[in-house]
C-alpha positions, 0 to 999 in steps of 0.5 A: 269079728272075723272080718276085723281079724282077717284085716289085721292079719292081712296088714300084718302079712304086708308089713312082714313082706313089704315093710311098714313103709309100704302100708303107710305109703298106700294109705297116705298117697295123695289122690289126683282126680283127672277128668279125661276124654274117653279117647285118651283112656289107654294112653293116660293109663300108661302115662300115669303108670310111669308117673306114679312109678317115679312119685309113689306118693301120688295115686291118679284116679281117672274119670273117663267119659265124653268131654261134654259130660266131663265139662258138665260135671265140672260145672256142677262142682264135681271134685276134680284136679285136672280136666283133659278135653278132646277140644277147646270148646268143652274146655271153654264150657267148663270155664263158665263155672269159674273153675277153669282158666282157659288162658292157662290151658295147654295143648298137649296132643293132636289127633285125626279122624279115620273111618272104621268098619267091621273086619269082615266088611260086609258092605264092601266099603273101599273109600270115603265115597262109599259112605253114601252107598245104599242100605248101609248103616253108620254110627257117629258120636253125637255132635255134642261130643268133640269127635262127633262135631269133628266128623260133621266138619269132615263131611262138610268139607267133602260137601264143599268139594266137587269131588264129593258134591254138595249133597255128600254130607246130607246123603251120609247123615241119612245113613246114620242109625245112632249117635253115641255119647263117646267115641269108645261106644262108636268103636265098640259097636262097629267091632260088634257089627252093629253098623257098617261104618263109623268115624273115630280118632286114628288113635282109637285103632292104634292098639288092639282094635287094629285087629278087629276093624278095617279102616279107610283113611280120610284124605288130609285136605278133608280131615281135621286136626283134633287138639287136646287141651289140659288145664288145672282146676282152679279149686283143686286141693292138690294144685301143685301136684296137678301142675306137675302131672300136666307138665309130665304130659308135655314132657318128652317122656309123656309125648313119647307115650302119646305117640306110641298110642297113635296121637300126634305129639306136640312140643310145649309152646306156652299157654293155650298153644 
């Protein structure tokens, strides 16, 4: 009884100060479920804040995780309105369920990789070549995760170059002590000093993390460009609103926010581009 009385009192106070429209707006807001790659957490939170400030009848709820986990969840029928992946492969995996039309997906951002190490740099890492030093520990994302496969692609590129030698990839892999389920876990473990080095996206160290880790740039000829696609889930109950939010990601306003968080913005060039 007391709980009911308290709820009624709180609602009355809100109506008194903010008006009945505020209460109705909150209770009837359309909720958009967005499944998004973990590397986009801060950027999409900021973009959603801008979007909902313009359209207060929409609430955006995010499910952030590794793209491979999200694709699996969508394939199993989890309720979702938009899928934002860190690579096209996982978008295609989600499409196998019949819930995604890859031809209608749009690339809205790009990213690159960077080597990170704990701020104190106890291993004395100075260059990419130092990843083969004796007694160092490396953490990577699992190869099922987009950034994990991208990391292996970088190592393979190096191994095909005389600068690093054919054994470079193999020698680095020997130093890996764990493979993580998403890029944020890799970064967190490096910050905590659980390993000497890891490979993450450049965008992951564009904000607060820049003060907590050191970085080694990967030369452009050995780096990879990660492309982020977004697609509306075909059985979305709010398809029109999902398409509007997708368009907002591609708008000048959305692209500006992505650039602020370390992503490489991209202009809209049509489906699948």
